[in-house]
N, CA, C, O and the ligand as a Tripos MOL2 file, in Angstrom:
@<TRIPOS>MOLECULE
protein
  297   295    75     0     0
PROTEIN
NO_CHARGES

@<TRIPOS>ATOM
      1 N          91.4010  112.3960   92.1730 N.3       1 MET1
      2 CA         92.4570  111.1680   91.9210 C.3       1 MET1
      3 C          92.5550  111.2360   90.5260 C.2       1 MET1
      4 O          91.5730  111.3160   89.7890 O.2       1 MET1
      5 N          93.8920  111.2020   90.0920 N.am      2 ALA2
      6 CA         94.0220  110.9170   88.4730 C.3       2 ALA2
      7 C          93.7170  109.5040   88.0730 C.2       2 ALA2
      8 O          94.0750  108.5150   88.7120 O.2       2 ALA2
      9 N          93.0240  109.4950   86.9620 N.am      3 GLN3
     10 CA         92.8530  108.1180   86.3340 C.3       3 GLN3
     11 C          93.6110  108.1820   85.0170 C.2       3 GLN3
     12 O          93.7720  109.1700   84.3010 O.2       3 GLN3
     13 N          94.0790  106.8450   84.8210 N.am      4 SER4
     14 CA         94.9130  106.7140   83.6260 C.3       4 SER4
     15 C          94.0390  105.6050   82.6960 C.2       4 SER4
     16 O          93.2570  104.8020   83.2040 O.2       4 SER4
     17 N          94.2990  105.6960   81.2910 N.am      5 ALA5
     18 CA         93.5850  104.6880   80.2840 C.3       5 ALA5
     19 C          94.1330  103.5700   80.4100 C.2       5 ALA5
     20 O          93.4450  102.5640   80.2440 O.2       5 ALA5
     21 N          95.4890  103.4640   80.7300 N.am      6 ILE6
     22 CA         96.1860  102.1070   80.7230 C.3       6 ILE6
     23 C          96.2550  101.5460   82.1990 C.2       6 ILE6
     24 O          96.9590  102.0820   83.0540 O.2       6 ILE6
     25 N          95.5810  100.5810   82.4060 N.am      7 PRO7
     26 CA         95.7050   99.9280   83.6150 C.3       7 PRO7
     27 C          97.1370   99.9050   84.2020 C.2       7 PRO7
     28 O          98.0980   99.9640   83.4350 O.2       7 PRO7
     29 N          97.3130   99.8180   85.5750 N.am      8 ALA8
     30 CA         98.6440   99.7870   86.1550 C.3       8 ALA8
     31 C          99.5280   98.7170   86.0520 C.2       8 ALA8
     32 O         100.7340   98.8670   86.2460 O.2       8 ALA8
     33 N          98.9240   97.4370   85.7030 N.am      9 GLN9
     34 CA         99.6140   96.3850   85.4770 C.3       9 GLN9
     35 C         100.1200   96.2050   84.1010 C.2       9 GLN9
     36 O         100.9030   95.3000   83.8130 O.2       9 GLN9
     37 N          99.6450   97.1170   83.2010 N.am     10 GLN10
     38 CA        100.0430   97.1050   81.6500 C.3      10 GLN10
     39 C         101.0210   98.1820   81.2510 C.2      10 GLN10
     40 O         101.5680   98.2420   80.1500 O.2      10 GLN10
     41 N         101.1930   99.0380   82.2650 N.am     11 ALA11
     42 CA        101.9890  100.4360   82.0520 C.3      11 ALA11
     43 C         103.4190   99.8950   82.2180 C.2      11 ALA11
     44 O         103.7910   99.1870   83.1540 O.2      11 ALA11
     45 N         104.3470  100.4200   80.9490 N.am     12 GLU12
     46 CA        105.5790   99.9370   80.9320 C.3      12 GLU12
     47 C         106.3700  100.9300   82.0050 C.2      12 GLU12
     48 O         106.0180  102.0750   82.2880 O.2      12 GLU12
     49 N         107.4940  100.2390   82.5200 N.am     13 PRO13
     50 CA        108.3520  100.9620   83.3280 C.3      13 PRO13
     51 C         108.9480  101.9760   82.4490 C.2      13 PRO13
     52 O         109.1380  101.8290   81.2420 O.2      13 PRO13
     53 N         109.2650  103.1570   83.2420 N.am     14 ARG14
     54 CA        109.9510  104.4810   82.4450 C.3      14 ARG14
     55 C         111.3930  104.1700   82.6480 C.2      14 ARG14
     56 O         111.8850  103.5630   83.6000 O.2      14 ARG14
     57 N         111.9630  104.6470   81.6720 N.am     15 PRO15
     58 CA        113.4990  104.2910   81.7280 C.3      15 PRO15
     59 C         114.1290  105.3460   82.5630 C.2      15 PRO15
     60 O         113.6380  106.4750   82.5250 O.2      15 PRO15
     61 N         115.2370  105.0880   83.3700 N.am     16 ALA16
     62 CA        115.7260  106.0950   84.1780 C.3      16 ALA16
     63 C         116.6150  106.9350   83.1880 C.2      16 ALA16
     64 O         117.1380  106.4040   82.2080 O.2      16 ALA16
     65 N         116.7570  108.2080   83.4740 N.am     17 PRO17
     66 CA        117.6670  109.2330   82.6310 C.3      17 PRO17
     67 C         119.0470  108.7330   82.7440 C.2      17 PRO17
     68 O         119.5180  108.2050   83.7520 O.2      17 PRO17
     69 N         119.7090  108.9580   81.5340 N.am     18 MET18
     70 CA        121.0850  108.5460   81.4460 C.3      18 MET18
     71 C         121.7420  109.6130   81.8690 C.2      18 MET18
     72 O         121.3520  110.7240   81.5080 O.2      18 MET18
     73 N         122.9250  109.4680   82.7610 N.am     19 ARG19
     74 CA        123.9470  110.4440   83.4200 C.3      19 ARG19
     75 C         124.8390  110.7540   82.3930 C.2      19 ARG19
     76 O         125.3850  109.8350   81.7820 O.2      19 ARG19
     77 N         125.0710  111.9710   82.1070 N.am     20 VAL20
     78 CA        126.2390  112.4880   81.4360 C.3      20 VAL20
     79 C         127.2900  112.8960   82.3150 C.2      20 VAL20
     80 O         127.0900  114.0390   82.7250 O.2      20 VAL20
     81 N         128.4890  112.2970   82.8180 N.am     21 PRO21
     82 CA        129.2340  113.1930   83.6380 C.3      21 PRO21
     83 C         130.0580  114.2900   82.9010 C.2      21 PRO21
     84 O         130.4260  114.1350   81.7360 O.2      21 PRO21
     85 N         130.3170  115.3470   83.5950 N.am     22 VAL22
     86 CA        130.7600  116.6490   83.1120 C.3      22 VAL22
     87 C         132.2910  116.2740   82.6190 C.2      22 VAL22
     88 O         132.7800  116.8030   81.6200 O.2      22 VAL22
     89 N         132.9210  115.4100   83.3370 N.am     23 ARG23
     90 CA        134.2940  115.1780   82.9560 C.3      23 ARG23
     91 C         134.3860  114.7600   81.2440 C.2      23 ARG23
     92 O         135.2010  115.1830   80.4240 O.2      23 ARG23
     93 N         133.3690  113.8830   81.0530 N.am     24 ASP24
     94 CA        133.2380  113.4670   79.4860 C.3      24 ASP24
     95 C         132.8210  114.6540   78.6860 C.2      24 ASP24
     96 O         133.3520  114.7890   77.5840 O.2      24 ASP24
     97 N         131.9930  115.4850   79.0630 N.am     25 VAL25
     98 CA        131.5700  116.7540   78.2620 C.3      25 VAL25
     99 C         132.5070  117.8020   78.1250 C.2      25 VAL25
    100 O         132.5750  118.3780   77.0390 O.2      25 VAL25
    101 N         133.2450  118.1400   79.0650 N.am     26 LEU26
    102 CA        134.2150  119.2440   79.2060 C.3      26 LEU26
    103 C         135.1040  119.2990   78.0870 C.2      26 LEU26
    104 O         135.0730  120.3240   77.4060 O.2      26 LEU26
    105 N         135.9460  118.3120   77.7520 N.am     27 PRO27
    106 CA        136.8660  118.5530   76.4930 C.3      27 PRO27
    107 C         136.1180  119.0450   75.2690 C.2      27 PRO27
    108 O         136.5200  119.9910   74.5910 O.2      27 PRO27
    109 N         134.8790  118.2780   74.9860 N.am     28 TRP28
    110 CA        134.1290  118.8360   73.5010 C.3      28 TRP28
    111 C         133.4140  120.2590   73.8820 C.2      28 TRP28
    112 O         133.0610  120.9070   72.8960 O.2      28 TRP28
    113 N         133.1800  120.7710   75.0020 N.am     29 ALA29
    114 CA        132.5940  121.9430   75.4730 C.3      29 ALA29
    115 C         133.7280  123.0660   75.0820 C.2      29 ALA29
    116 O         133.4400  124.1060   74.4890 O.2      29 ALA29
    117 N         135.0690  122.7080   75.4990 N.am     30 VAL30
    118 CA        136.0710  123.4670   75.1210 C.3      30 VAL30
    119 C         136.4030  123.5300   73.7280 C.2      30 VAL30
    120 O         136.6260  124.5730   73.1130 O.2      30 VAL30
    121 N         136.4260  122.3710   73.2570 N.am     31 PHE31
    122 CA        136.6950  122.3910   71.6820 C.3      31 PHE31
    123 C         135.7460  123.2800   70.8610 C.2      31 PHE31
    124 O         136.1000  123.9480   69.8890 O.2      31 PHE31
    125 N         134.5040  123.2150   71.3620 N.am     32 ALA32
    126 CA        133.3790  124.1240   70.5390 C.3      32 ALA32
    127 C         133.4870  125.4720   70.9470 C.2      32 ALA32
    128 O         133.1390  126.3200   70.1260 O.2      32 ALA32
    129 N         133.9450  125.8810   72.1770 N.am     33 VAL33
    130 CA        134.0660  127.2980   72.3270 C.3      33 VAL33
    131 C         135.4350  127.8720   71.3480 C.2      33 VAL33
    132 O         135.4360  128.8560   70.6080 O.2      33 VAL33
    133 N         136.3620  127.0860   71.5680 N.am     34 ALA34
    134 CA        137.7730  127.4160   70.8020 C.3      34 ALA34
    135 C         137.3830  127.6480   69.3780 C.2      34 ALA34
    136 O         137.6730  128.7250   68.8560 O.2      34 ALA34
    137 N         136.6370  126.5590   68.5910 N.am     35 LEU35
    138 CA        136.1830  126.5680   67.4030 C.3      35 LEU35
    139 C         135.1430  127.9270   67.0710 C.2      35 LEU35
    140 O         135.3220  128.6990   66.1290 O.2      35 LEU35
    141 N         134.2040  128.0070   67.9120 N.am     36 ALA36
    142 CA        133.4040  129.2570   67.7700 C.3      36 ALA36
    143 C         134.2080  130.4510   67.7660 C.2      36 ALA36
    144 O         133.9530  131.3600   66.9760 O.2      36 ALA36
    145 N         135.2990  130.5310   68.7100 N.am     37 ALA37
    146 CA        135.9350  131.5970   68.7320 C.3      37 ALA37
    147 C         136.6880  132.1200   67.4130 C.2      37 ALA37
    148 O         136.7760  133.2990   67.0700 O.2      37 ALA37
    149 N         137.2710  130.8780   66.6680 N.am     38 VAL38
    150 CA        137.9000  131.1690   65.6860 C.3      38 VAL38
    151 C         137.0330  131.4280   64.5710 C.2      38 VAL38
    152 O         137.3810  132.1360   63.6260 O.2      38 VAL38
    153 N         135.9650  130.8990   64.6550 N.am     39 LEU39
    154 CA        134.9520  131.3400   63.3480 C.3      39 LEU39
    155 C         134.4260  132.5530   63.5550 C.2      39 LEU39
    156 O         134.0800  133.1750   62.5500 O.2      39 LEU39
    157 N         134.2410  133.1710   64.8730 N.am     40 ILE40
    158 CA        133.8680  134.4940   64.9800 C.3      40 ILE40
    159 C         134.8510  135.4720   64.5440 C.2      40 ILE40
    160 O         134.6320  136.4950   63.8960 O.2      40 ILE40
    161 N         136.0780  134.9870   65.0260 N.am     41 TYR41
    162 CA        137.1210  135.8930   64.6440 C.3      41 TYR41
    163 C         137.1110  135.9390   63.0690 C.2      41 TYR41
    164 O         136.8680  137.0190   62.5300 O.2      41 TYR41
    165 N         137.3170  135.0240   62.4410 N.am     42 LEU42
    166 CA        137.2040  134.8880   61.0800 C.3      42 LEU42
    167 C         136.2010  135.7070   60.2440 C.2      42 LEU42
    168 O         136.5120  136.2360   59.1770 O.2      42 LEU42
    169 N         134.9550  135.7750   60.8110 N.am     43 VAL43
    170 CA        133.8640  136.2050   60.2730 C.3      43 VAL43
    171 C         133.9860  137.7540   60.5180 C.2      43 VAL43
    172 O         133.8090  138.5900   59.6320 O.2      43 VAL43
    173 N         134.2710  138.0060   61.6670 N.am     44 GLY44
    174 CA        133.9500  139.3000   62.2920 C.3      44 GLY44
    175 C         135.2590  140.2960   62.0740 C.2      44 GLY44
    176 O         135.0820  141.4670   61.7370 O.2      44 GLY44
    177 N         136.4860  139.7910   62.2730 N.am     45 ALA45
    178 CA        137.3770  140.6490   62.4420 C.3      45 ALA45
    179 C         138.7580  140.4210   61.6760 C.2      45 ALA45
    180 O         139.8430  140.8880   62.0230 O.2      45 ALA45
    181 N         138.5020  139.5930   60.5400 N.am     46 GLU46
    182 CA        139.7220  139.2880   59.6040 C.3      46 GLU46
    183 C         139.6520  140.2070   58.5580 C.2      46 GLU46
    184 O         139.0870  139.9480   57.4950 O.2      46 GLU46
    185 N         140.2560  141.3860   58.8340 N.am     47 GLN47
    186 CA        140.2440  142.3090   57.8140 C.3      47 GLN47
    187 C         140.9790  143.4460   58.3160 C.2      47 GLN47
    188 O         140.7640  143.7960   59.4770 O.2      47 GLN47
    189 N         141.9290  144.1570   57.5140 N.am     48 GLY48
    190 CA        142.5920  145.3230   57.8430 C.3      48 GLY48
    191 C         143.8700  145.0270   58.9240 C.2      48 GLY48
    192 O         144.7680  144.2040   58.7440 O.2      48 GLY48
    193 N         143.7230  145.8250   59.9680 N.am     49 ALA49
    194 CA        144.9150  145.5720   60.7820 C.3      49 ALA49
    195 C         145.0150  144.5280   61.5440 C.2      49 ALA49
    196 O         146.0680  144.1850   62.0820 O.2      49 ALA49
    197 N         143.7190  143.8260   61.6710 N.am     50 THR50
    198 CA        143.6260  142.4910   62.7100 C.3      50 THR50
    199 C         143.7140  141.4110   61.5750 C.2      50 THR50
    200 O         143.2220  140.3330   61.9100 O.2      50 THR50
    201 N         144.2270  141.4600   60.3200 N.am     51 SER51
    202 CA        143.9440  140.4500   59.4210 C.3      51 SER51
    203 C         145.4590  139.6080   59.6380 C.2      51 SER51
    204 O         146.5810  140.1010   59.7530 O.2      51 SER51
    205 N         145.0580  138.1950   59.6460 N.am     52 LEU52
    206 CA        146.1580  137.2160   59.9360 C.3      52 LEU52
    207 C         146.6060  136.8200   58.5690 C.2      52 LEU52
    208 O         147.8100  136.6560   58.3750 O.2      52 LEU52
    209 N         145.7720  136.6590   57.6370 N.am     53 PHE53
    210 CA        146.0740  136.2830   56.0430 C.3      53 PHE53
    211 C         146.1840  137.1800   55.0880 C.2      53 PHE53
    212 O         145.4530  138.1690   55.0420 O.2      53 PHE53
    213 N         146.9950  136.9600   54.3340 N.am     54 GLY54
    214 CA        147.2770  137.9430   53.2420 C.3      54 GLY54
    215 C         145.8890  138.0930   52.3080 C.2      54 GLY54
    216 O         144.8720  137.4010   52.3390 O.2      54 GLY54
    217 N         146.1480  139.0070   51.6440 N.am     55 GLY55
    218 CA        144.6300  139.4220   50.8010 C.3      55 GLY55
    219 C         143.3560  139.5960   51.6210 C.2      55 GLY55
    220 O         143.2100  139.7870   52.8280 O.2      55 GLY55
    221 N         142.3490  139.4580   50.4840 N.am     56 THR56
    222 CA        141.1640  139.6010   51.2970 C.3      56 THR56
    223 C         140.3310  138.4120   50.9750 C.2      56 THR56
    224 O         139.1460  138.6760   50.7710 O.2      56 THR56
    225 N         140.6540  137.2500   50.8880 N.am     57 TRP57
    226 CA        139.8350  136.1360   50.5020 C.3      57 TRP57
    227 C         139.2310  135.4950   51.7190 C.2      57 TRP57
    228 O         138.3130  134.6970   51.5330 O.2      57 TRP57
    229 N         139.6610  135.7630   53.0200 N.am     58 VAL58
    230 CA        138.7580  135.5100   54.0820 C.3      58 VAL58
    231 C         137.7990  136.2510   54.0490 C.2      58 VAL58
    232 O         136.6720  135.7610   53.9890 O.2      58 VAL58
    233 N         138.0070  137.7650   54.0830 N.am     59 HIS59
    234 CA        136.9880  138.6980   54.1580 C.3      59 HIS59
    235 C         135.8150  138.2000   53.0860 C.2      59 HIS59
    236 O         134.6680  137.9420   53.4520 O.2      59 HIS59
    237 N         136.2310  138.1120   51.8280 N.am     60 GLU60
    238 CA        135.1390  138.0860   50.8360 C.3      60 GLU60
    239 C         134.6770  136.6600   51.0180 C.2      60 GLU60
    240 O         133.5690  136.4580   50.5200 O.2      60 GLU60
    241 N         135.1740  135.7410   51.5350 N.am     61 PHE61
    242 CA        134.6580  134.3830   51.7500 C.3      61 PHE61
    243 C         133.4180  134.3820   52.8000 C.2      61 PHE61
    244 O         132.3720  133.7450   52.6820 O.2      61 PHE61
    245 N         133.7460  135.1440   53.7230 N.am     62 THR62
    246 CA        132.8560  135.3110   54.8610 C.3      62 THR62
    247 C         131.8720  136.4790   54.8290 C.2      62 THR62
    248 O         131.1070  136.6860   55.7710 O.2      62 THR62
    249 N         131.9000  137.2150   53.7670 N.am     63 HIS63
    250 CA        131.3050  138.6850   53.6750 C.3      63 HIS63
    251 C         129.8280  138.6740   54.1930 C.2      63 HIS63
    252 O         129.4530  139.4860   55.0390 O.2      63 HIS63
    253 N         128.8660  137.5640   53.5640 N.am     64 ASP64
    254 CA        127.5170  137.5550   53.7500 C.3      64 ASP64
    255 C         127.0990  137.2850   55.1710 C.2      64 ASP64
    256 O         126.0550  137.6860   55.6840 O.2      64 ASP64
    257 N         128.1410  136.4760   55.8150 N.am     65 GLY65
    258 CA        127.8990  136.1120   57.2270 C.3      65 GLY65
    259 C         128.2680  137.1780   58.2050 C.2      65 GLY65
    260 O         127.7780  137.2900   59.3290 O.2      65 GLY65
    261 N         129.3100  138.0630   57.5960 N.am     66 ARG66
    262 CA        129.4670  139.3390   58.3480 C.3      66 ARG66
    263 C         128.3210  140.3590   58.4800 C.2      66 ARG66
    264 O         128.0660  141.0460   59.4690 O.2      66 ARG66
    265 N         127.6140  140.3250   57.1800 N.am     67 HIS67
    266 CA        126.6500  141.2520   57.3720 C.3      67 HIS67
    267 C         125.3490  140.5620   58.0190 C.2      67 HIS67
    268 O         124.4910  141.2070   58.6220 O.2      67 HIS67
    269 N         125.3130  139.3320   57.8430 N.am     68 LEU68
    270 CA        124.1200  138.6020   58.5980 C.3      68 LEU68
    271 C         124.1830  138.8690   60.1250 C.2      68 LEU68
    272 O         123.1460  138.9730   60.7800 O.2      68 LEU68
    273 N         125.4240  138.9790   60.6890 N.am     69 LEU69
    274 CA        125.7670  138.7510   62.0470 C.3      69 LEU69
    275 C         125.9360  140.3270   62.5940 C.2      69 LEU69
    276 O         126.2640  140.5790   63.7540 O.2      69 LEU69
    277 N         125.6870  141.2500   61.6790 N.am     70 GLY70
    278 CA        125.7500  142.6250   61.8200 C.3      70 GLY70
    279 C         127.1960  143.1380   62.3080 C.2      70 GLY70
    280 O         127.2230  144.1460   63.0140 O.2      70 GLY70
    281 N         128.2550  142.5720   62.0080 N.am     71 PHE71
    282 CA        129.6730  142.9630   62.2820 C.3      71 PHE71
    283 C         129.7310  144.2530   61.1220 C.2      71 PHE71
    284 O         129.0790  144.2350   60.0790 O.2      71 PHE71
    285 N         130.6180  145.3240   61.5220 N.am     72 PRO72
    286 CA        130.6780  146.6060   60.6560 C.3      72 PRO72
    287 C         131.5170  145.9400   59.2910 C.2      72 PRO72
    288 O         132.3350  145.0200   59.3260 O.2      72 PRO72
    289 N         131.1500  146.5340   58.3610 N.am     73 CYS73
    290 CA        132.1060  145.9630   57.0670 C.3      73 CYS73
    291 C         132.4920  147.3440   56.1240 C.2      73 CYS73
    292 O         133.6100  147.8580   56.0980 O.2      73 CYS73
    293 N         131.4830  147.7450   55.4770 N.am     74 HIS74
    294 CA        131.6950  148.8780   54.6550 C.3      74 HIS74
    295 C         130.5300  149.8650   54.5720 C.2      74 HIS74
    296 O         130.6280  150.8790   53.8790 O.2      74 HIS74
    297 ZN        130.2110  144.0160   53.3630 Zn       75 ZN75
@<TRIPOS>BOND
     1     1     2 1
     2     2     3 1
     3     3     4 2
     4     3     5 am
     5     5     6 1
     6     6     7 1
     7     7     8 2
     8     7     9 am
     9     9    10 1
    10    10    11 1
    11    11    12 2
    12    11    13 am
    13    13    14 1
    14    14    15 1
    15    15    16 2
    16    15    17 am
    17    17    18 1
    18    18    19 1
    19    19    20 2
    20    19    21 am
    21    21    22 1
    22    22    23 1
    23    23    24 2
    24    23    25 am
    25    25    26 1
    26    26    27 1
    27    27    28 2
    28    27    29 am
    29    29    30 1
    30    30    31 1
    31    31    32 2
    32    31    33 am
    33    33    34 1
    34    34    35 1
    35    35    36 2
    36    35    37 am
    37    37    38 1
    38    38    39 1
    39    39    40 2
    40    39    41 am
    41    41    42 1
    42    42    43 1
    43    43    44 2
    44    43    45 am
    45    45    46 1
    46    46    47 1
    47    47    48 2
    48    47    49 am
    49    49    50 1
    50    50    51 1
    51    51    52 2
    52    51    53 am
    53    53    54 1
    54    54    55 1
    55    55    56 2
    56    55    57 am
    57    57    58 1
    58    58    59 1
    59    59    60 2
    60    59    61 am
    61    61    62 1
    62    62    63 1
    63    63    64 2
    64    63    65 am
    65    65    66 1
    66    66    67 1
    67    67    68 2
    68    67    69 am
    69    69    70 1
    70    70    71 1
    71    71    72 2
    72    71    73 am
    73    73    74 1
    74    74    75 1
    75    75    76 2
    76    75    77 am
    77    77    78 1
    78    78    79 1
    79    79    80 2
    80    79    81 am
    81    81    82 1
    82    82    83 1
    83    83    84 2
    84    83    85 am
    85    85    86 1
    86    86    87 1
    87    87    88 2
    88    87    89 am
    89    89    90 1
    90    90    91 1
    91    91    92 2
    92    91    93 am
    93    93    94 1
    94    94    95 1
    95    95    96 2
    96    95    97 am
    97    97    98 1
    98    98    99 1
    99    99   100 2
   100    99   101 am
   101   101   102 1
   102   102   103 1
   103   103   104 2
   104   103   105 am
   105   105   106 1
   106   106   107 1
   107   107   108 2
   108   107   109 am
   109   109   110 1
   110   110   111 1
   111   111   112 2
   112   111   113 am
   113   113   114 1
   114   114   115 1
   115   115   116 2
   116   115   117 am
   117   117   118 1
   118   118   119 1
   119   119   120 2
   120   119   121 am
   121   121   122 1
   122   122   123 1
   123   123   124 2
   124   123   125 am
   125   125   126 1
   126   126   127 1
   127   127   128 2
   128   127   129 am
   129   129   130 1
   130   130   131 1
   131   131   132 2
   132   131   133 am
   133   133   134 1
   134   134   135 1
   135   135   136 2
   136   135   137 am
   137   137   138 1
   138   138   139 1
   139   139   140 2
   140   139   141 am
   141   141   142 1
   142   142   143 1
   143   143   144 2
   144   143   145 am
   145   145   146 1
   146   146   147 1
   147   147   148 2
   148   147   149 am
   149   149   150 1
   150   150   151 1
   151   151   152 2
   152   151   153 am
   153   153   154 1
   154   154   155 1
   155   155   156 2
   156   155   157 am
   157   157   158 1
   158   158   159 1
   159   159   160 2
   160   159   161 am
   161   161   162 1
   162   162   163 1
   163   163   164 2
   164   163   165 am
   165   165   166 1
   166   166   167 1
   167   167   168 2
   168   167   169 am
   169   169   170 1
   170   170   171 1
   171   171   172 2
   172   171   173 am
   173   173   174 1
   174   174   175 1
   175   175   176 2
   176   175   177 am
   177   177   178 1
   178   178   179 1
   179   179   180 2
   180   179   181 am
   181   181   182 1
   182   182   183 1
   183   183   184 2
   184   183   185 am
   185   185   186 1
   186   186   187 1
   187   187   188 2
   188   187   189 am
   189   189   190 1
   190   190   191 1
   191   191   192 2
   192   191   193 am
   193   193   194 1
   194   194   195 1
   195   195   196 2
   196   195   197 am
   197   197   198 1
   198   198   199 1
   199   199   200 2
   200   199   201 am
   201   201   202 1
   202   202   203 1
   203   203   204 2
   204   203   205 am
   205   205   206 1
   206   206   207 1
   207   207   208 2
   208   207   209 am
   209   209   210 1
   210   210   211 1
   211   211   212 2
   212   211   213 am
   213   213   214 1
   214   214   215 1
   215   215   216 2
   216   215   217 am
   217   217   218 1
   218   218   219 1
   219   219   220 2
   220   219   221 am
   221   221   222 1
   222   222   223 1
   223   223   224 2
   224   223   225 am
   225   225   226 1
   226   226   227 1
   227   227   228 2
   228   227   229 am
   229   229   230 1
   230   230   231 1
   231   231   232 2
   232   231   233 am
   233   233   234 1
   234   234   235 1
   235   235   236 2
   236   235   237 am
   237   237   238 1
   238   238   239 1
   239   239   240 2
   240   239   241 am
   241   241   242 1
   242   242   243 1
   243   243   244 2
   244   243   245 am
   245   245   246 1
   246   246   247 1
   247   247   248 2
   248   247   249 am
   249   249   250 1
   250   250   251 1
   251   251   252 2
   252   251   253 am
   253   253   254 1
   254   254   255 1
   255   255   256 2
   256   255   257 am
   257   257   258 1
   258   258   259 1
   259   259   260 2
   260   259   261 am
   261   261   262 1
   262   262   263 1
   263   263   264 2
   264   263   265 am
   265   265   266 1
   266   266   267 1
   267   267   268 2
   268   267   269 am
   269   269   270 1
   270   270   271 1
   271   271   272 2
   272   271   273 am
   273   273   274 1
   274   274   275 1
   275   275   276 2
   276   275   277 am
   277   277   278 1
   278   278   279 1
   279   279   280 2
   280   279   281 am
   281   281   282 1
   282   282   283 1
   283   283   284 2
   284   283   285 am
   285   285   286 1
   286   286   287 1
   287   287   288 2
   288   287   289 am
   289   289   290 1
   290   290   291 1
   291   291   292 2
   292   291   293 am
   293   293   294 1
   294   294   295 1
   295   295   296 2
@<TRIPOS>SUBSTRUCTURE
     1 MET1         2 RESIDUE 1 A MET
     2 ALA2         6 RESIDUE 1 A ALA
     3 GLN3        10 RESIDUE 1 A GLN
     4 SER4        14 RESIDUE 1 A SER
     5 ALA5        18 RESIDUE 1 A ALA
     6 ILE6        22 RESIDUE 1 A ILE
     7 PRO7        26 RESIDUE 1 A PRO
     8 ALA8        30 RESIDUE 1 A ALA
     9 GLN9        34 RESIDUE 1 A GLN
    10 GLN10       38 RESIDUE 1 A GLN
    11 ALA11       42 RESIDUE 1 A ALA
    12 GLU12       46 RESIDUE 1 A GLU
    13 PRO13       50 RESIDUE 1 A PRO
    14 ARG14       54 RESIDUE 1 A ARG
    15 PRO15       58 RESIDUE 1 A PRO
    16 ALA16       62 RESIDUE 1 A ALA
    17 PRO17       66 RESIDUE 1 A PRO
    18 MET18       70 RESIDUE 1 A MET
    19 ARG19       74 RESIDUE 1 A ARG
    20 VAL20       78 RESIDUE 1 A VAL
    21 PRO21       82 RESIDUE 1 A PRO
    22 VAL22       86 RESIDUE 1 A VAL
    23 ARG23       90 RESIDUE 1 A ARG
    24 ASP24       94 RESIDUE 1 A ASP
    25 VAL25       98 RESIDUE 1 A VAL
    26 LEU26      102 RESIDUE 1 A LEU
    27 PRO27      106 RESIDUE 1 A PRO
    28 TRP28      110 RESIDUE 1 A TRP
    29 ALA29      114 RESIDUE 1 A ALA
    30 VAL30      118 RESIDUE 1 A VAL
    31 PHE31      122 RESIDUE 1 A PHE
    32 ALA32      126 RESIDUE 1 A ALA
    33 VAL33      130 RESIDUE 1 A VAL
    34 ALA34      134 RESIDUE 1 A ALA
    35 LEU35      138 RESIDUE 1 A LEU
    36 ALA36      142 RESIDUE 1 A ALA
    37 ALA37      146 RESIDUE 1 A ALA
    38 VAL38      150 RESIDUE 1 A VAL
    39 LEU39      154 RESIDUE 1 A LEU
    40 ILE40      158 RESIDUE 1 A ILE
    41 TYR41      162 RESIDUE 1 A TYR
    42 LEU42      166 RESIDUE 1 A LEU
    43 VAL43      170 RESIDUE 1 A VAL
    44 GLY44      174 RESIDUE 1 A GLY
    45 ALA45      178 RESIDUE 1 A ALA
    46 GLU46      182 RESIDUE 1 A GLU
    47 GLN47      186 RESIDUE 1 A GLN
    48 GLY48      190 RESIDUE 1 A GLY
    49 ALA49      194 RESIDUE 1 A ALA
    50 THR50      198 RESIDUE 1 A THR
    51 SER51      202 RESIDUE 1 A SER
    52 LEU52      206 RESIDUE 1 A LEU
    53 PHE53      210 RESIDUE 1 A PHE
    54 GLY54      214 RESIDUE 1 A GLY
    55 GLY55      218 RESIDUE 1 A GLY
    56 THR56      222 RESIDUE 1 A THR
    57 TRP57      226 RESIDUE 1 A TRP
    58 VAL58      230 RESIDUE 1 A VAL
    59 HIS59      234 RESIDUE 1 A HIS
    60 GLU60      238 RESIDUE 1 A GLU
    61 PHE61      242 RESIDUE 1 A PHE
    62 THR62      246 RESIDUE 1 A THR
    63 HIS63      250 RESIDUE 1 A HIS
    64 ASP64      254 RESIDUE 1 A ASP
    65 GLY65      258 RESIDUE 1 A GLY
    66 ARG66      262 RESIDUE 1 A ARG
    67 HIS67      266 RESIDUE 1 A HIS
    68 LEU68      270 RESIDUE 1 A LEU
    69 LEU69      274 RESIDUE 1 A LEU
    70 GLY70      278 RESIDUE 1 A GLY
    71 PHE71      282 RESIDUE 1 A PHE
    72 PRO72      286 RESIDUE 1 A PRO
    73 CYS73      290 RESIDUE 1 A CYS
    74 HIS74      294 RESIDUE 1 A HIS
    75 ZN75       297 GROUP 0 **** ****
């Protein structure tokens, strides 16, 4: 039988876990996935033939992240 250092009369009731409905989380999850996809594109594929922006400023701005994440660069 388990014994507690706190007598049963003095133990505080444990709070019930808060429920988070999927309906409330889903829009934020979709937004996070879309934002992550844009960031991964900008870091990993924004150069050369797949470039959406003129010049190389996006490539240069994300250059260290590209190497950190292992995308091919140069
Ligand atoms: Zn590089």
